[in-house]
N, CA, C and O of each residue as an XYZ file, in Angstrom:
704
protein
N    -208.314     19.736    -50.136
C    -209.217     18.630    -50.258
C    -209.344     17.984    -48.878
O    -208.341     17.712    -48.218
N    -210.580     17.740    -48.451
C    -210.768     17.132    -47.132
C    -210.593     15.612    -47.227
O    -210.465     15.063    -48.321
N    -210.588     14.945    -46.079
C    -210.306     13.511    -46.034
C    -211.345     12.701    -46.792
O    -211.004     11.722    -47.456
N    -212.603     13.097    -46.701
C    -213.655     12.370    -47.410
C    -213.409     12.422    -48.925
O    -213.523     11.405    -49.609
N    -213.078     13.591    -49.435
C    -212.813     13.735    -50.878
C    -211.594     12.922    -51.295
O    -211.572     12.339    -52.378
N    -210.575     12.885    -50.431
C    -209.379     12.107    -50.738
C    -209.716     10.621    -50.845
O    -209.257      9.931    -51.755
N    -210.518     10.146    -49.908
C    -210.913      8.726    -49.913
C    -211.699      8.421    -51.180
O    -211.439      7.425    -51.855
N    -212.671      9.289    -51.505
C    -213.493      9.093    -52.712
C    -212.621      9.068    -53.964
O    -212.791      8.207    -54.826
N    -211.706      9.995    -54.060
C    -210.852     10.087    -55.241
C    -209.965      8.854    -55.377
O    -209.858      8.283    -56.462
N    -209.329      8.443    -54.284
C    -208.465      7.272    -54.312
C    -209.258      6.021    -54.669
O    -208.788      5.182    -55.438
N    -210.442      5.898    -54.118
C    -211.294      4.750    -54.420
C    -211.694      4.729    -55.887
O    -211.676      3.677    -56.525
N    -212.057      5.891    -56.422
C    -212.480      5.967    -57.821
C    -211.319      5.695    -58.770
O    -211.505      5.033    -59.791
N    -210.136      6.189    -58.456
C    -208.982      6.037    -59.346
C    -208.409      4.621    -59.325
O    -207.890      4.144    -60.334
N    -208.501      3.963    -58.198
C    -207.857      2.651    -58.076
C    -208.824      1.482    -58.186
O    -208.407      0.362    -58.479
N    -210.099      1.726    -57.957
C    -211.076      0.641    -57.999
C    -211.175     -0.120    -56.688
O    -211.836     -1.158    -56.635
N    -210.536      0.366    -55.628
C    -210.647     -0.292    -54.322
C    -211.900      0.224    -53.621
O    -212.485      1.229    -54.023
N    -212.295     -0.478    -52.572
C    -213.483     -0.058    -51.827
C    -213.171      1.195    -51.020
O    -212.016      1.587    -50.849
N    -214.230      1.800    -50.536
C    -214.101      3.003    -49.714
C    -213.244      2.695    -48.489
O    -212.358      3.476    -48.142
N    -213.499      1.571    -47.836
C    -212.755      1.200    -46.619
C    -211.280      0.939    -46.915
O    -210.410      1.301    -46.123
N    -210.996      0.297    -48.080
C    -209.596      0.036    -48.433
C    -208.861      1.353    -48.718
O    -207.705      1.517    -48.327
N    -209.529      2.283    -49.393
C    -208.931      3.580    -49.682
C    -208.670      4.340    -48.391
O    -207.625      4.971    -48.233
N    -209.635      4.276    -47.462
C    -209.466      4.959    -46.174
C    -208.300      4.359    -45.397
O    -207.498      5.093    -44.818
N    -208.200      3.041    -45.380
C    -207.101      2.376    -44.678
C    -205.745      2.761    -45.292
O    -204.785      3.026    -44.568
N    -205.674      2.788    -46.623
C    -204.421      3.138    -47.302
C    -204.010      4.562    -46.954
O    -202.835      4.822    -46.693
N    -204.963      5.484    -46.947
C    -204.650      6.871    -46.609
C    -204.238      7.010    -45.143
O    -203.334      7.781    -44.822
N    -204.887      6.277    -44.269
C    -204.500      6.327    -42.855
C    -203.096      5.766    -42.663
O    -202.314      6.306    -41.880
N    -202.772      4.682    -43.376
C    -201.448      4.063    -43.277
C    -200.349      4.971    -43.832
O    -199.187      4.875    -43.435
N    -200.732      5.846    -44.747
C    -199.732      6.694    -45.419
C    -199.811      8.152    -44.969
O    -199.334      9.048    -45.665
N    -200.411      8.385    -43.811
C    -200.502      9.726    -43.235
C    -201.202     10.691    -44.199
O    -200.820     11.856    -44.307
N    -202.208     10.207    -44.882
C    -203.085     10.968    -45.767
C    -202.351     11.567    -46.975
O    -202.714     12.633    -47.473
N    -201.331     10.870    -47.424
C    -200.619     11.251    -48.646
C    -201.093     10.320    -49.762
O    -200.896      9.108    -49.680
N    -201.714     10.874    -50.803
C    -202.330     10.048    -51.847
C    -201.297      9.201    -52.586
O    -201.541      8.022    -52.842
N    -200.164      9.776    -52.927
C    -199.140      9.016    -53.634
C    -198.638      7.858    -52.787
O    -198.491      6.740    -53.279
N    -198.376      8.126    -51.512
C    -197.942      7.051    -50.617
C    -199.043      6.002    -50.467
O    -198.758      4.810    -50.354
N    -200.296      6.448    -50.466
C    -201.408      5.502    -50.370
C    -201.471      4.610    -51.606
O    -201.744      3.415    -51.490
N    -201.224      5.169    -52.775
C    -201.190      4.365    -54.001
C    -200.098      3.308    -53.916
O    -200.313      2.145    -54.256
N    -198.940      3.722    -53.464
C    -197.826      2.780    -53.339
C    -198.163      1.698    -52.312
O    -197.868      0.523    -52.528
N    -198.772      2.087    -51.216
C    -199.139      1.129    -50.173
C    -200.143      0.108    -50.718
O    -200.008     -1.093    -50.487
N    -201.154      0.604    -51.444
C    -202.148     -0.300    -52.040
C    -201.496     -1.250    -53.034
O    -201.849     -2.428    -53.099
N    -200.564     -0.745    -53.793
C    -199.873     -1.572    -54.779
C    -199.066     -2.662    -54.085
O    -199.077     -3.817    -54.512
N    -198.366     -2.294    -53.016
C    -197.569     -3.276    -52.280
C    -198.454     -4.329    -51.609
O    -198.051     -5.482    -51.454
N    -199.647     -3.926    -51.219
C    -200.580     -4.848    -50.586
C    -201.285     -5.741    -51.608
O    -201.959     -6.708    -51.253
N    -201.111     -5.390    -52.896
C    -201.760     -6.169    -53.951
C    -203.248     -5.887    -54.052
O    -204.000     -6.727    -54.546
N    -203.686     -4.728    -53.597
C    -205.120     -4.415    -53.577
C    -205.583     -3.602    -54.785
O    -206.784     -3.424    -54.991
N    -204.652     -3.119    -55.569
C    -205.070     -2.343    -56.734
C    -205.536     -3.319    -57.788
O    -204.795     -4.209    -58.208
N    -206.799     -3.138    -58.218
C    -207.414     -4.068    -59.156
C    -206.976     -3.803    -60.581
O    -206.874     -4.745    -61.366
N    -206.715     -2.564    -60.947
C    -206.360     -2.203    -62.311
C    -204.836     -2.100    -62.395
O    -204.273     -1.026    -62.187
N    -204.168     -3.219    -62.699
C    -202.706     -3.248    -62.727
C    -202.106     -2.450    -63.881
O    -200.923     -2.115    -63.834
N    -202.880     -2.138    -64.909
C    -202.366     -1.394    -66.053
C    -202.481      0.114    -65.868
O    -202.343      0.864    -66.834
N    -202.730      0.563    -64.657
C    -202.948      1.983    -64.412
C    -201.676      2.778    -64.656
O    -200.570      2.277    -64.454
N    -201.841      4.011    -65.088
C    -200.713      4.879    -65.411
C    -199.940      5.290    -64.164
O    -198.806      5.757    -64.274
N    -200.533      5.125    -62.974
C    -199.867      5.570    -61.768
C    -199.033      4.486    -61.124
O    -198.489      4.689    -60.039
N    -198.923      3.365    -61.753
C    -198.178      2.249    -61.181
C    -196.710      2.611    -61.015
O    -196.132      3.302    -61.854
N    -196.112      2.138    -59.926
C    -194.690      2.369    -59.704
C    -193.866      1.206    -60.221
O    -192.637      1.266    -60.194
N    -194.507      0.157    -60.689
C    -193.808     -1.009    -61.220
C    -193.404     -0.758    -62.670
O    -194.133     -0.111    -63.421
N    -192.236     -1.276    -63.059
C    -191.802     -1.150    -64.443
C    -192.668     -2.040    -65.318
O    -192.931     -3.198    -64.993
N    -193.100     -1.478    -66.424
C    -193.871     -2.253    -67.381
C    -192.895     -3.019    -68.262
O    -191.867     -2.476    -68.665
N    -193.206     -4.267    -68.563
C    -192.299     -5.028    -69.440
C    -192.214     -4.371    -70.818
O    -193.233     -4.030    -71.418
N    -191.001     -4.200    -71.303
C    -190.801     -3.639    -72.628
C    -190.919     -2.128    -72.697
O    -190.794     -1.554    -73.779
N    -191.160     -1.463    -71.565
C    -191.296     -0.002    -71.578
C    -189.917      0.628    -71.559
O    -189.065      0.242    -70.758
N    -189.694      1.588    -72.429
C    -188.414      2.279    -72.521
C    -188.415      3.467    -71.560
O    -188.942      4.533    -71.879
N    -187.816      3.275    -70.372
C    -187.834      4.309    -69.349
C    -186.945      5.494    -69.707
O    -187.095      6.568    -69.123
N    -186.040      5.327    -70.635
C    -185.160      6.432    -71.011
C    -185.813      7.348    -72.038
O    -185.248      8.389    -72.372
N    -186.995      6.984    -72.549
C    -187.655      7.800    -73.570
C    -187.971      9.192    -73.036
O    -187.859     10.178    -73.764
N    -188.364      9.273    -71.770
C    -188.662     10.581    -71.181
C    -187.430     11.465    -71.163
O    -187.509     12.657    -71.461
N    -186.287     10.881    -70.812
C    -185.045     11.644    -70.785
C    -184.664     12.079    -72.197
O    -184.185     13.194    -72.400
N    -184.877     11.194    -73.170
C    -184.583     11.570    -74.551
C    -185.479     12.718    -74.980
O    -185.035     13.621    -75.690
N    -186.745     12.691    -74.552
C    -187.673     13.774    -74.901
C    -187.205     15.103    -74.346
O    -187.288     16.132    -75.017
N    -186.709     15.078    -73.107
C    -186.204     16.305    -72.492
C    -184.965     16.783    -73.246
O    -184.819     17.973    -73.523
N    -184.070     15.838    -73.578
C    -182.862     16.209    -74.316
C    -183.231     16.800    -75.676
O    -182.625     17.775    -76.121
N    -184.228     16.205    -76.329
C    -184.652     16.725    -77.627
C    -185.239     18.126    -77.484
O    -184.974     18.998    -78.311
N    -186.040     18.345    -76.430
C    -186.612     19.674    -76.202
C    -185.514     20.705    -75.967
O    -185.554     21.801    -76.526
N    -184.536     20.350    -75.141
C    -183.427     21.265    -74.871
C    -182.635     21.495    -76.150
O    -182.257     22.623    -76.467
N    -182.389     20.415    -76.877
C    -181.661     20.534    -78.140
C    -182.389     21.418    -79.139
O    -181.773     22.245    -79.812
N    -183.719     21.240    -79.236
C    -184.510     22.079    -80.146
C    -184.480     23.536    -79.704
O    -184.377     24.441    -80.532
N    -184.568     23.756    -78.408
C    -184.523     25.127    -77.890
C    -183.179     25.785    -78.180
O    -183.119     26.945    -78.587
N    -182.102     25.031    -77.965
C    -180.774     25.579    -78.246
C    -180.586     25.821    -79.737
O    -179.954     26.797    -80.141
N    -181.134     24.934    -80.546
C    -181.047     25.101    -81.999
C    -181.790     26.363    -82.437
O    -181.290     27.121    -83.268
N    -182.983     26.589    -81.878
C    -183.739     27.805    -82.208
C    -182.998     29.050    -81.732
O    -182.956     30.057    -82.439
N    -182.415     28.984    -80.537
C    -181.652     30.111    -80.008
C    -180.454     30.407    -80.914
O    -180.194     31.568    -81.230
N    -179.732     29.380    -81.331
C    -178.572     29.569    -82.193
C    -178.993     30.168    -83.534
O    -178.304     31.037    -84.067
N    -180.119     29.709    -84.081
C    -180.620     30.264    -85.348
C    -180.950     31.744    -85.191
O    -180.650     32.545    -86.077
N    -181.561     32.110    -84.074
C    -181.908     33.507    -83.813
C    -180.633     34.354    -83.698
O    -180.556     35.446    -84.261
N    -179.642     33.846    -82.971
C    -178.381     34.582    -82.805
C    -177.726     34.786    -84.166
O    -177.248     35.881    -84.461
N    -177.698     33.738    -85.006
C    -177.098     33.874    -86.334
C    -177.832     34.923    -87.161
O    -177.198     35.725    -87.847
N    -179.177     34.924    -87.103
C    -179.947     35.928    -87.852
C    -179.636     37.334    -87.358
O    -179.496     38.252    -88.166
N    -179.527     37.518    -86.049
C    -179.237     38.844    -85.504
C    -177.833     39.304    -85.901
O    -177.634     40.476    -86.218
N    -176.871     38.402    -85.885
C    -175.503     38.765    -86.290
C    -175.482     39.136    -87.765
O    -174.824     40.102    -88.153
N    -176.202     38.371    -88.594
C    -176.266     38.700    -90.018
C    -176.884     40.077    -90.239
O    -176.387     40.864    -91.044
N    -177.979     40.369    -89.515
C    -178.592     41.698    -89.625
C    -177.624     42.777    -89.149
O    -177.503     43.831    -89.773
N    -176.946     42.510    -88.055
C    -175.980     43.473    -87.527
C    -174.846     43.734    -88.492
O    -174.336     44.852    -88.567
N    -174.446     42.713    -89.231
C    -173.361     42.889    -90.200
C    -173.828     43.624    -91.453
O    -173.031     44.289    -92.113
N    -175.120     43.508    -91.787
C    -175.647     44.202    -92.974
C    -175.895     45.683    -92.718
O    -175.937     46.472    -93.662
N    -176.058     46.070    -91.467
C    -176.429     47.440    -91.110
C    -175.266     48.114    -90.395
O    -174.493     47.467    -89.689
N    -175.157     49.400    -90.587
C    -174.012     50.147    -90.071
C    -174.445     51.253    -89.108
O    -175.515     51.844    -89.249
N    -173.588     51.509    -88.135
C    -173.699     52.680    -87.267
C    -172.710     53.693    -87.818
O    -171.512     53.418    -87.898
N    -173.211     54.870    -88.201
C    -172.395     55.863    -88.899
C    -172.211     57.093    -88.007
O    -173.165     57.605    -87.420
N    -170.959     57.552    -87.921
C    -170.631     58.800    -87.222
C    -170.113     59.768    -88.283
O    -169.184     59.451    -89.026
N    -170.723     60.949    -88.345
C    -170.282     61.960    -89.314
C    -170.199     63.312    -88.610
O    -170.775     63.519    -87.542
N    -169.472     64.215    -89.238
C    -169.340     65.563    -88.691
C    -169.196     66.528    -89.863
O    -168.354     66.348    -90.743
N    -170.031     67.545    -89.850
C    -170.041     68.565    -90.899
C    -170.193     67.935    -92.283
O    -169.525     68.336    -93.236
N    -171.078     66.948    -92.377
C    -171.385     66.315    -93.653
C    -170.383     65.274    -94.107
O    -170.593     64.640    -95.141
N    -169.305     65.078    -93.373
C    -168.286     64.103    -93.763
C    -168.410     62.864    -92.881
O    -168.451     62.962    -91.654
N    -168.468     61.711    -93.515
C    -168.575     60.448    -92.780
C    -167.222     60.109    -92.174
O    -166.235     59.934    -92.889
N    -167.187     60.020    -90.851
C    -165.935     59.718    -90.162
C    -165.743     58.224    -89.942
O    -164.661     57.685    -90.174
N    -166.816     57.553    -89.486
C    -166.738     56.132    -89.152
C    -168.049     55.456    -89.534
O    -169.130     56.012    -89.335
N    -167.939     54.255    -90.082
C    -169.109     53.408    -90.334
C    -168.767     52.020    -89.796
O    -167.924     51.317    -90.353
N    -169.420     51.644    -88.725
C    -169.122     50.390    -88.034
C    -170.339     49.471    -88.120
O    -171.462     49.929    -87.912
N    -170.143     48.190    -88.420
C    -171.282     47.270    -88.380
C    -171.932     47.282    -86.992
O    -171.249     47.388    -85.974
N    -173.243     47.174    -86.974
C    -173.982     47.205    -85.709
C    -173.517     46.075    -84.785
O    -173.499     46.241    -83.566
N    -173.147     44.944    -85.354
C    -172.649     43.826    -84.540
C    -171.432     44.251    -83.727
O    -171.327     43.910    -82.549
N    -170.518     44.987    -84.340
C    -169.317     45.457    -83.637
C    -169.716     46.428    -82.523
O    -169.173     46.367    -81.420
N    -170.658     47.316    -82.814
C    -171.126     48.265    -81.799
C    -171.735     47.533    -80.604
O    -171.449     47.873    -79.456
N    -172.565     46.539    -80.867
C    -173.207     45.777    -79.789
C    -172.161     45.037    -78.967
O    -172.235     45.020    -77.739
N    -171.192     44.430    -79.633
C    -170.128     43.727    -78.904
C    -169.355     44.710    -78.024
O    -169.037     44.405    -76.875
N    -169.061     45.872    -78.562
C    -168.344     46.883    -77.773
C    -169.164     47.324    -76.568
O    -168.623     47.494    -75.475
N    -170.451     47.507    -76.763
C    -171.300     47.975    -75.659
C    -171.528     46.896    -74.602
O    -171.627     47.211    -73.416
N    -171.611     45.643    -75.010
C    -171.953     44.580    -74.066
C    -170.756     43.896    -73.422
O    -170.795     43.558    -72.239
N    -169.708     43.693    -74.182
C    -168.638     42.838    -73.687
C    -167.412     43.565    -73.169
O    -166.710     43.060    -72.294
N    -167.160     44.715    -73.691
C    -165.930     45.396    -73.289
C    -166.133     46.156    -71.978
O    -167.205     46.707    -71.731
N    -165.102     46.181    -71.149
C    -165.255     46.821    -69.833
C    -165.371     48.334    -69.901
O    -165.770     48.959    -68.918
N    -165.037     48.937    -71.025
C    -165.075     50.398    -71.093
C    -166.342     50.919    -71.760
O    -166.351     52.058    -72.226
N    -167.403     50.134    -71.822
C    -168.619     50.597    -72.505
C    -169.212     51.867    -71.899
O    -169.762     52.672    -72.650
N    -169.133     52.096    -70.589
C    -169.657     53.380    -70.098
C    -168.878     54.567    -70.671
O    -169.449     55.619    -70.959
N    -167.578     54.380    -70.830
C    -166.752     55.429    -71.415
C    -167.145     55.676    -72.876
O    -167.186     56.820    -73.330
N    -167.430     54.609    -73.593
C    -167.880     54.733    -74.977
C    -169.183     55.527    -75.052
O    -169.345     56.382    -75.923
N    -170.104     55.242    -74.145
C    -171.369     55.978    -74.118
C    -171.143     57.463    -73.808
O    -171.809     58.326    -74.381
N    -170.210     57.757    -72.909
C    -169.894     59.149    -72.574
C    -169.338     59.866    -73.804
O    -169.716     61.004    -74.086
N    -168.440     59.200    -74.537
C    -167.875     59.806    -75.753
C    -168.956     60.046    -76.804
O    -168.971     61.087    -77.461
N    -169.861     59.078    -76.961
C    -170.943     59.258    -77.934
C    -171.841     60.421    -77.524
O    -172.262     61.211    -78.368
N    -172.130     60.525    -76.244
C    -172.963     61.622    -75.739
C    -172.246     62.965    -75.916
O    -172.847     63.950    -76.346
N    -170.971     62.987    -75.582
C    -170.201     64.227    -75.726
C    -170.104     64.638    -77.195
O    -170.087     65.826    -77.514
N    -170.041     63.651    -78.079
C    -169.971     63.937    -79.505
C    -171.166     64.716    -80.007
O    -171.056     65.481    -80.965
N    -172.318     64.526    -79.360
C    -173.509     65.293    -79.740
C    -173.262     66.796    -79.604
O    -173.749     67.579    -80.418
N    -172.520     67.195    -78.595
C    -172.267     68.603    -78.342
C    -171.098     69.139    -79.183
O    -170.854     70.345    -79.234
N    -170.387     68.224    -79.836
C    -169.277     68.618    -80.705
C    -169.669     68.495    -82.178
O    -168.813     68.359    -83.053
N    -170.946     68.543    -82.429
C    -171.538     68.531    -83.762
C    -171.351     67.204    -84.503
O    -171.438     67.171    -85.730
N    -171.101     66.133    -83.789
C    -171.069     64.815    -84.423
C    -172.504     64.386    -84.682
O    -173.411     64.718    -83.919
N    -172.696     63.662    -85.744
C    -174.025     63.169    -86.109
C    -173.963     61.663    -86.181
O    -173.042     61.088    -86.761
N    -174.960     61.028    -85.580
C    -175.026     59.573    -85.560
C    -176.245     59.127    -86.351
O    -177.285     59.784    -86.344
N    -176.100     58.018    -87.021
C    -177.244     57.433    -87.725
C    -176.963     55.963    -87.984
O    -175.831     55.492    -87.872
N    -178.020     55.261    -88.332
C    -177.909     53.865    -88.730
C    -178.274     53.788    -90.204
O    -179.177     54.481    -90.673
N    -177.564     52.941    -90.920
C    -177.800     52.801    -92.341
C    -177.775     51.319    -92.694
O    -176.909     50.573    -92.236
N    -178.736     50.905    -93.513
C    -178.751     49.523    -93.968
C    -180.148     49.069    -94.344
O    -181.123     49.785    -94.121
N    -180.243     47.872    -94.918
C    -181.528     47.387    -95.417
C    -182.548     47.061    -94.327
O    -183.747     47.019    -94.603
N    -182.100     46.835    -93.112
C    -183.023     46.446    -92.035
C    -183.343     47.589    -91.082
O    -183.980     47.373    -90.051
N    -182.910     48.800    -91.414
C    -183.102     49.938    -90.520
C    -184.315     50.743    -90.970
O    -184.413     51.164    -92.123
N    -185.224     50.943    -90.041
C    -186.380     51.797    -90.316
C    -186.050     53.245    -89.975
O    -184.971     53.543    -89.462
N    -186.979     54.131    -90.263
C    -186.745     55.556    -89.996
C    -186.899     55.905    -88.523
O    -186.366     56.921    -88.075
N    -187.609     55.095    -87.770
C    -187.907     55.427    -86.379
C    -186.678     55.671    -85.534
O    -186.614     56.654    -84.796
N    -185.704     54.788    -85.631
C    -184.493     54.915    -84.822
C    -183.708     56.164    -85.200
O    -183.245     56.897    -84.326
N    -183.557     56.408    -86.491
C    -182.828     57.608    -86.934
C    -183.586     58.881    -86.574
O    -182.964     59.913    -86.320
N    -184.933     58.829    -86.548
C    -185.715     59.988    -86.131
C    -185.434     60.343    -84.667
O    -185.287     61.516    -84.324
N    -185.361     59.338    -83.823
C    -185.076     59.564    -82.401
C    -183.676     60.158    -82.242
O    -183.476     61.105    -81.481
N    -182.718     59.595    -82.965
C    -181.346     60.113    -82.893
C    -181.298     61.558    -83.381
O    -180.615     62.390    -82.785
N    -182.017     61.862    -84.461
C    -182.044     63.238    -84.987
C    -182.602     64.212    -83.963
O    -182.085     65.319    -83.811
N    -183.653     63.809    -83.260
C    -184.236     64.681    -82.231
C    -183.229     64.947    -81.119
O    -183.116     66.077    -80.643
N    -182.494     63.912    -80.702
C    -181.479     64.093    -79.659
C    -180.386     65.026    -80.146
O    -179.897     65.868    -79.392
N    -179.998     64.876    -81.423
C    -178.965     65.741    -81.994
C    -179.448     67.183    -82.081
O    -178.676     68.112    -81.841
N    -180.721     67.378    -82.423
C    -181.282     68.734    -82.484
C    -181.293     69.369    -81.101
O    -180.966     70.547    -80.954
N    -181.666     68.597    -80.089
C    -181.677     69.133    -78.711
C    -180.272     69.512    -78.276
O    -180.068     70.558    -77.660
N    -179.297     68.656    -78.599
C    -177.918     68.973    -78.227
C    -177.444     70.216    -78.964
O    -176.780     71.067    -78.373
N    -177.772     70.333    -80.240
C    -177.362     71.512    -81.018
C    -178.012     72.773    -80.469
O    -177.365     73.817    -80.395
N    -179.269     72.693    -80.087
C    -179.928     73.884    -79.535
C    -179.342     74.244    -78.175
O    -179.271     75.423    -77.826
N    -178.919     73.236    -77.397
C    -178.291     73.516    -76.104
C    -176.949     74.196    -76.314
O    -176.604     75.126    -75.585
N    -176.192     73.743    -77.303
C    -174.899     74.365    -77.607
C    -175.117     75.791    -78.086
O    -174.409     76.706    -77.667
N    -176.099     75.983    -78.966
C    -176.391     77.313    -79.492
C    -176.836     78.238    -78.365
O    -176.424     79.397    -78.324
N    -177.665     77.747    -77.455
C    -178.130     78.538    -76.316
C    -176.932     78.964    -75.469
O    -176.845     80.109    -75.024
N    -176.009     78.021    -75.253
C    -174.829     78.332    -74.449
C    -173.959     79.375    -75.154
O    -173.435     80.277    -74.500
N    -173.799     79.269    -76.469
C    -173.015     80.253    -77.233
C    -173.664     81.638    -77.176
O    -172.991     82.653    -76.994
N    -174.994     81.651    -77.338
C    -175.696     82.929    -77.276
C    -175.575     83.560    -75.888
O    -175.443     84.776    -75.746
N    -175.623     82.706    -74.879
C    -175.517     83.183    -73.507
C    -174.104     83.738    -73.243
O    -173.952     84.737    -72.541
N    -173.067     83.082    -73.812
C    -171.693     83.545    -73.636
C    -171.458     84.867    -74.367
O    -170.714     85.717    -73.878
N    -172.075     85.047    -75.518
C    -171.843     86.252    -76.309
C    -172.495     87.480    -75.659
O    -172.086     88.603    -75.953
N    -173.469     87.308    -74.810
C    -174.139     88.433    -74.126
C    -173.254     89.000    -73.022
O    -173.406     90.158    -72.632
N    -172.357     88.209    -72.534
C    -171.522     88.650    -71.401
C    -170.408     89.525    -71.814
O    -169.628     89.970    -70.973
């Protein structure tokens, strides 16, 4: 914004003359907020009820803004906590199942699996064991009321690829 526009804007917002707005901006090194404060200190602002006033209004609760921020943060934390509780409940209702040759070896709530993967320092080792299990004919799946077929379909495809890789390796060994 050029100086002329600044003067026009300050004059329109405060009700002072063009010359008074120009003087205020010159006195405040062309900073509009400082010019408003300067005009207020000089007693030149005609509209004392303006929202930009730096003076405390009688009876105005200045802590209301802080309470609003606290309420917003509180509401956000409350929503976050509700979401976390819903996810934990879903995780507890659904199971991660490890089976081999049709026999179920382990059924662990998804919540426990997520905690193991995220919080424990050995999660890379856990992932290596799960990956290696694919080649040892272990089968993984998810079971529960909130589990769709999509995730188990992806796991089945990975298991099929691992089984075909093992079979290819066995066939290759038997030729030698």
